[in-house]
C-alpha positions as CSV (number, residue, x, y, z in Angstrom):
1,M,7.6,21.3,19.9
2,K,6.3,18.0,18.6
3,P,4.2,18.1,15.4
4,S,0.5,17.1,15.2
5,L,-0.8,14.5,12.8
6,A,-4.0,13.8,11.0
7,V,-4.6,10.3,9.6
8,L,-7.4,10.1,7.0
9,G,-8.2,6.4,6.8
10,C,-7.7,4.5,10.0
11,G,-7.5,1.0,8.6
12,L,-4.4,-1.2,9.0
13,I,-1.9,1.3,7.6
14,G,-3.4,4.5,9.1
15,A,-4.0,3.1,12.6
16,S,-0.6,1.4,12.6
17,L,1.1,4.7,11.7
18,G,-0.7,6.5,14.5
19,A,0.2,3.7,16.9
20,A,3.9,3.8,15.9
21,L,4.3,7.5,16.1
22,K,2.5,7.8,19.4
23,R,4.6,5.0,20.9
24,A,7.8,6.7,19.7
25,G,6.7,10.0,21.2
26,A,7.1,11.7,17.8
27,V,3.8,13.6,17.7
28,S,1.8,15.7,20.1
29,R,-1.6,14.6,18.9
30,V,-3.1,12.3,16.3
31,A,-6.5,13.0,14.8
32,G,-8.2,10.3,12.9
33,Y,-11.0,10.1,10.3
34,S,-12.6,7.2,8.5
35,R,-15.9,6.8,6.7
36,G,-16.7,3.7,8.8
37,D,-15.9,2.7,12.4
38,D,-12.2,2.4,12.0
39,A,-11.4,5.9,13.5
40,R,-13.5,5.1,16.6
41,I,-11.9,1.6,16.9
42,A,-8.4,3.2,16.6
43,R,-9.3,5.9,19.2
44,D,-10.6,3.3,21.6
45,A,-7.4,1.3,21.2
46,G,-5.2,4.3,21.7
47,H,-3.8,4.5,18.2
48,V,-5.3,8.0,17.6
49,D,-6.3,10.6,20.1
50,V,-9.6,11.7,18.6
51,A,-12.0,10.4,16.0
52,C,-13.2,13.2,13.8
53,A,-16.5,13.5,11.9
54,S,-14.8,14.7,8.7
55,A,-11.5,14.9,6.9
56,A,-11.5,18.6,7.2
57,E,-12.0,18.5,10.9
58,A,-9.1,16.1,11.3
59,A,-6.8,18.3,9.2
60,V,-7.4,21.6,11.0
61,G,-4.2,22.5,12.8
62,A,-2.3,19.4,11.7
63,D,1.3,19.8,10.7
64,F,1.2,16.5,8.8
65,V,-1.8,15.0,7.0
66,V,-1.5,11.3,5.9
67,V,-4.1,10.1,3.5
68,A,-4.2,6.3,4.1
69,A,-7.6,5.6,2.5
70,P,-8.1,3.4,-0.6
71,V,-6.9,5.0,-3.8
72,P,-10.5,5.6,-5.3
73,A,-11.4,7.6,-2.1
74,M,-8.4,9.9,-2.3
75,P,-9.7,12.6,-4.8
76,A,-12.7,13.4,-2.5
77,L,-10.4,13.6,0.5
78,F,-7.9,15.9,-1.2
79,A,-10.9,18.1,-2.2
80,Q,-12.0,18.3,1.5
81,L,-8.5,19.2,2.6
82,R,-8.0,22.2,0.3
83,D,-9.6,24.8,2.6
84,A,-8.7,23.0,5.9
85,L,-4.9,22.8,5.6
86,G,-2.7,25.1,7.5
87,A,-0.2,27.3,5.5
88,H,2.7,25.0,6.3
89,A,1.0,21.6,6.6
90,I,2.6,18.7,4.7
91,V,0.4,16.2,3.0
92,T,1.3,12.6,1.9
93,D,-0.5,9.5,0.9
94,C,0.0,5.7,1.4
95,G,-1.4,4.6,-1.9
96,S,-0.1,1.5,-3.8
97,T,-0.3,3.4,-7.1
98,K,1.0,6.9,-7.8
99,H,-0.1,8.3,-11.1
100,S,-3.8,8.8,-10.4
101,V,-3.1,9.9,-6.8
102,I,-0.7,12.6,-8.0
103,E,-3.1,13.8,-10.6
104,A,-5.9,14.0,-8.0
105,A,-3.7,15.9,-5.6
106,R,-2.6,18.3,-8.4
107,R,-6.2,19.0,-9.3
108,E,-7.6,19.3,-5.7
109,L,-4.9,20.7,-3.4
110,G,-4.3,24.0,-5.1
111,D,-1.2,25.8,-3.7
112,A,-0.7,23.1,-1.2
113,F,0.3,20.7,-4.0
114,A,3.9,21.9,-3.5
115,R,3.7,20.5,0.0
116,F,2.3,17.1,-1.2
117,V,4.8,14.3,-1.0
118,P,3.6,11.1,-2.7
119,G,4.4,8.1,-0.6
120,H,4.0,4.3,-0.2
121,P,4.9,2.3,2.8
122,I,6.0,-1.2,1.7
123,A,4.2,-2.9,4.6
124,G,0.9,-4.6,5.1
125,S,-1.0,-7.8,5.8
126,E,-3.7,-9.9,4.4
127,R,-5.7,-8.7,7.5
128,G,-7.2,-5.2,7.5
129,G,-8.9,-2.7,9.7
130,A,-8.0,-0.8,12.8
131,Q,-8.4,-3.9,14.9
132,S,-5.3,-5.3,13.1
133,A,-3.1,-2.3,13.7
134,D,0.5,-3.0,14.7
135,P,3.0,-0.3,15.9
136,D,5.8,-2.5,14.5
137,L,4.2,-2.8,11.1
138,F,6.8,-0.5,9.4
139,R,9.9,-1.5,11.4
140,N,12.7,-2.3,9.0
141,R,10.4,-2.0,6.0
142,R,10.9,0.5,3.2
143,W,8.7,3.6,3.1
144,L,9.0,5.1,-0.4
145,L,8.7,8.8,-1.0
146,C,8.1,9.8,-4.7
147,P,8.6,13.6,-4.9
148,L,7.9,15.5,-8.0
149,E,9.7,18.5,-9.5
150,A,7.0,20.6,-7.9
151,T,7.5,19.1,-4.4
152,R,9.3,21.4,-2.0
153,P,12.5,19.6,-0.8
154,D,12.0,20.8,2.8
155,A,8.5,19.1,2.8
156,C,10.1,15.8,1.7
157,D,12.9,16.1,4.3
158,S,10.5,16.9,7.1
159,L,8.2,14.0,6.3
160,A,11.2,11.6,6.0
161,R,12.3,12.6,9.5
162,L,8.8,12.0,10.9
163,L,8.4,8.6,9.3
164,E,11.9,7.5,10.5
165,A,10.3,7.3,14.0
166,T,8.2,4.3,12.8
167,G,11.4,2.3,12.3
168,A,10.9,2.4,8.5
169,R,13.8,2.7,6.1
170,I,13.0,5.8,3.9
171,A,13.9,5.7,0.2
172,T,12.9,7.7,-2.8
173,L,11.6,6.5,-6.2
174,D,10.4,8.2,-9.4
175,P,6.6,7.9,-9.3
176,A,6.3,6.6,-12.9
177,L,8.9,3.9,-12.2
178,H,7.1,3.2,-9.0
179,D,3.9,2.1,-10.8
180,Q,5.8,-0.1,-13.2
181,V,7.9,-1.8,-10.5
182,F,5.0,-2.4,-8.2
183,A,2.9,-4.0,-11.0
184,E,5.8,-6.6,-11.1
185,V,6.4,-7.1,-7.4
186,S,3.0,-6.6,-5.8
187,H,0.0,-5.9,-8.0
188,W,0.2,-8.7,-10.5
189,P,1.5,-11.2,-7.9
190,H,-1.7,-10.5,-5.9
191,A,-3.7,-11.3,-9.1
192,V,-1.8,-14.5,-9.5
193,A,-2.5,-15.6,-5.9
194,F,-6.2,-14.8,-6.3
195,A,-6.3,-16.7,-9.6
196,L,-4.6,-19.8,-8.2
197,S,-6.9,-19.8,-5.2
198,A,-9.9,-19.4,-7.5
199,A,-8.8,-22.2,-9.7
200,I,-8.5,-24.6,-6.8
201,A,-11.7,-23.4,-5.2
202,G,-13.6,-24.0,-8.5
203,G,-12.2,-27.5,-9.0
204,G,-13.6,-30.8,-7.9
205,L,-11.0,-31.2,-5.1
206,A,-11.5,-27.9,-3.3
207,E,-12.3,-29.5,0.0
208,E,-9.5,-32.1,-0.2
209,A,-7.1,-29.3,-1.0
210,L,-8.0,-27.6,2.2
211,D,-7.5,-30.9,4.1
212,F,-4.2,-31.9,2.6
213,S,-2.4,-28.7,1.7
214,G,0.8,-27.8,3.4
215,A,3.1,-24.8,3.7
216,G,3.8,-24.6,-0.1
217,L,0.2,-23.8,-0.9
218,R,-0.3,-21.6,2.1
219,D,2.9,-19.6,1.3
220,T,2.0,-19.3,-2.4
221,T,-1.6,-18.1,-1.8
222,R,-1.2,-16.1,1.4
223,I,-1.9,-12.8,-0.3
224,G,-5.0,-14.3,-2.0
225,A,-6.7,-13.8,1.4
226,S,-6.4,-10.0,1.0
227,S,-9.3,-7.6,0.5
228,P,-10.9,-8.4,-3.0
229,A,-12.3,-4.9,-3.3
230,L,-9.0,-3.2,-2.4
231,W,-7.0,-5.2,-4.9
232,A,-9.5,-4.9,-7.7
233,D,-9.2,-1.1,-7.3
234,I,-5.4,-1.3,-7.3
235,L,-5.1,-3.4,-10.4
236,L,-7.6,-1.3,-12.3
237,D,-5.8,1.9,-11.2
238,N,-2.5,0.5,-12.5
239,R,-4.0,-1.3,-15.5
240,A,-1.4,-0.7,-18.2
241,A,1.5,-1.8,-16.1
242,C,-0.4,-4.8,-14.7
243,L,-1.4,-5.9,-18.2
244,A,2.3,-5.8,-19.2
245,S,3.2,-8.0,-16.3
246,A,0.3,-10.3,-17.1
247,A,1.5,-10.7,-20.7
248,R,5.0,-11.9,-19.4
249,F,3.3,-14.2,-16.9
250,R,1.1,-15.7,-19.6
251,A,4.1,-16.3,-21.8
252,S,6.0,-18.1,-19.0
253,T,2.9,-20.2,-18.1
254,E,2.3,-21.1,-21.8
255,A,6.0,-22.2,-22.1
256,I,5.6,-24.5,-19.1
257,V,2.3,-25.9,-20.5
258,T,3.9,-26.5,-23.9
259,A,6.9,-28.3,-22.4
260,L,4.6,-30.4,-20.2
261,E,2.3,-31.4,-23.1
262,A,5.4,-32.4,-25.1
263,G,6.9,-34.3,-22.2
264,D,10.0,-32.1,-22.6
265,R,11.9,-32.4,-19.3
266,D,14.9,-30.4,-20.5
267,A,12.7,-27.4,-21.4
268,L,11.0,-27.6,-18.0
269,V,14.3,-27.8,-16.2
270,A,15.6,-24.8,-18.2
271,I,12.6,-22.7,-17.4
272,F,12.6,-23.6,-13.7
273,A,16.4,-23.1,-13.4
274,A,16.2,-19.5,-14.8
275,A,13.3,-18.8,-12.4
276,S,15.2,-20.4,-9.4
277,R,18.3,-18.4,-10.1
278,W,16.4,-15.1,-9.9
279,R,14.3,-16.2,-6.9
280,N,17.4,-17.2,-4.9
281,R,18.6,-13.6,-5.2
282,L,15.4,-12.3,-3.6
283,A,16.1,-11.3,0.0
């Protein structure tokens, strides 16, 4: 018998997950919940089967519950789940940070915490909302599971089998290492893209930059078009690791500025060459 799914947060990630699993025929029913209109939009588009009035209503009878809401909203959602979850329901999240999410789940889920599998799909877009949902969003992308010592192995295995139906490549990562790594590869890079965009927008050539920019600026700043509120929350939630990344970035920037001020071409070439060697290894 196919399992049933509850998606709490029917934005881009949640609605895309519903769409992917429904298209694959991997679930019998998808119940969605969102504070705004996303659950209704996802239902009307066929990404979920029913739009529920509360997180608890969506979770009743669900075999899997996926919390795909912004990280600051997760503690309240976990609290609503505690009395609604079935005895064997497996819970996961899609948060970009793990420490605070895990602590909220530990505090709010009670005995169900053993069936909570922290997760993070490495997929997304600068566009958001259920209207941007894409059933292929996760195909050939990593979906990280970050189980704890308290996590039941069978819960992790069952969730991995379900998520494989999206086309994602399932991998595991220690949750503490997760937050450090993603400060480097995602959280601080978003801050850099926002900062570069803000610097150009605040200069005297902002309009000319729009008229004459090419692929280089578009590629470099693409993620600077992402949700400001979402990324402010993510950076604040992973503040220590992001500040460590920021310090290294500041040192690199200052080295470039110092070499430029001195007219030191050899120093610039050395800095750029080291950066280029690493970048050329990036798949």
